[in-house]
Phi, psi and omega in degrees: 000314187294316175300321178297312180293317182300317181300323180299332183265356184261155175301154177289165177313131178084000175234032181301138183215133175267110180290346183280354183236151353277148189306128174090349187281123181300160170260173175295325182263141178292142179294329182267017185270176176292325182299323181294324179289316189295307184293349176277353186257110187292328178291321173299320182295310178297308180297310180299326176295316178298317181300314179306309180298319180303319178289320177301313183290351174265356180258118191311313186290313177301316180303316178291323176298309183294317188279329182275334183238349194271347176086006180298320186287325183284311187207078189297327179295316181292317181298317179291321179292324176296309180296317179302321179297316175304312178299310174310320187293317182292333180271313191244346181288157169305144189302313188299317180297312184303312179296325181294318186294313179302318183298320179294324180292316182298316183296321181292323177297333183295340180264352185270104175204162185173204179228145171287162177309329178278002176092001179284130177284145174226160178214129185298335177269015176292124184302325176303313184284322172303319178302313185289322176294314180297320181292325177289329177296309179305314180295312184304306184293317180288323175290325177296315176298318179296318184280329194237344181248297182206134177300137176245142180285166178306315177299327181291318177295322173305311187301321180307322179284317179298321186283337181280346189301317185295313179293319180301319180291329172295322177291342186105006182273089188285338182242029182293138177310144179249001181210166177296324176291329179283336176289315181301322178291318175296316177299323182293314187286334181276330190310317183300333181263357173283146185205161179277169176186163175307335184296322180299316175302311178302314183296318181294322179295314179302316183288335174283329191248345177298145182290055179278320173254148175302153186312320178295339179261006179309317171301325173295316180299321176291321171310308187289326175296321180292325175300321178297310173305318187299325183266002181286132185283153171295148005278355191290322185300334184267002181295150182302328181285345181250339186304124180081007185251013174282197181287153176266178187294129176090352183286334180299321177301320180293315178294320183299313180303318183287323182291320183286326177287337183297320182288350173269351180285141175287086188272357179074209189275078172289162177309319179296311180303312179299316183293321179295324177298315182299313185286335179303337187277356178228007184085005183082181176235157183227000000 
């Protein structure tokens, strides 16, 4: 169990990175901020990441881009770890390395284009789509932490979006929300275009059955997927593919216990620990 949680916080194979170097270089996100707390919790990361993808897959253009080019069907575990590593880099990585990684992703997105089944053209670097992807990620991780780890105040929830702003703008999300109220406004304006599809069903099935956690822990994996559905906001949570697939009676308490216990485990040199070591040589960043 300990090794599994540790692996979820580490870069995927072939992407090893020492977050403790170079000494003193600040990150894009402040060391004393909400993001550093949220991304240190593996349960919040898993649950929030699934919630974010559910929201992404409900937007037709994003759904086509993610499903046709994102790798979820081929290797969902690797896809989640690669996405998690990119997020870790924007929160804990030295700014120069984070900027380099984001630039690489932007170049890759430049080749991701096509048409939805309904005939609408999409391009992964479309600022409108980037705003949605970036906003849903911040919402997912923050809400998972708020619901299952520790309650956040309204100013802390606002800060999560503020802290994500520098990296989001580097990705090209020029209109990304800068507060919780702005996120709710974006959700409200996007809601009329959100829709269900068989892909949502496929994604939930993959996340429940894929060998992301070892076989003995597969029931726990399915529990965390239900926890992600539970915090998905309306109108997506009421889509036919998600209806009735949230937590069962008493399960929220279990998820909270798991999330809070995970921070007590000796996880070793996680990205957060390494980054704190790097910043200790300059007094940190604010």
